[in-house]
N, C-alpha and C positions, 0 to 999 in steps of 0.2 A: 104459364110457365115456355118460354122458348127452350130453355136448356135446363139439363139438372146437372148440378156440379157433383161428383161422386169424391167424398174426402172423407179424412179420420174425423173422431171426434173430439179433437181438441181445439174446439170454437176459440179458447181463451188464449191460444198459441198465438199471438200477434207480431213473431218476430222476422225479420228479413229472410231466415233462412230456412224458414217453414214452407216447403213445397206448395200443402194445401192453401195455407193463408195468402201465399203469392198468386196463386191462380184467381182465388176469391178476390182479391184487391184486383187485380188486372180486368175481372167482369163487373166489378164497380164501377171503377175508373171508364170502363167502355160502356157504362150504362145499359148491358145487358141483362136481362132478367133471368133469374134461376131460382131453383128450388135446391136446398141441400140435401143429399142424399149420404147419410154418415154410415159410415162401415165400421166395424171393428177396430179397434188399435193392435192390439197383439191377442191372441197369436194371430198371425195373417190370414193361415189355413183357414179361417172362420169367414173370411171374405166368399163364400162360395159363390154367390153371385156374380160377384168381378171377375172370378176365376173363370167362371162356366161361360161369360162374355166376351172376356178379353184373351183367356189363357196366361192372366198375370195377377200377382195378387199386389201388386203396387198401388199407390194413389200419388196424385189426383187423376181423375178422369171426366170429361165433360160426355154427357150426353145428349146428342142433338134430337131436335122434335120429332123427328123421324125412327127415333131409337137407337141409333149408331150409336156407340161407344166410342170416342176417341182419348186415347191413352198414349200419351207421352212423358217425357220429362217435364217437369214442371216448366223450365226455363222454355221450352219450344211451345207448349202450351200459352203461354203469356205472350211469345213472340206470334202465335196465330192469332190471339184474342187483339192484342196492338195493331196486327195489318190487317183487321177485320175479317180473317178468313174464317173464325165462328159465327161470326153476325153473318156474312156473306152464305154460309152454307145452311143457316137456318132461316133467312130471306127465301132462299129458295126452295124450301120444303113448303 
């Protein structure tokens, strides 16, 4: 797997307003292979690994092949994926 998608466990939510789904959909559309890493939905304080690695409890996040965790707002992550920035970063590692 090239990247890991850190997301909430609500995989059945497939509406346009759901940030985790939007990023997953963008990865699919770009043909980027990924592994899903689910984090607790609530309380957000239980997302201890995410908090330790990013200082935040918000999802989604993309973990690159080198272990770097990229945490941005979902619209920014989608834009990065569409621009090829995520693919470029994984290809460079």
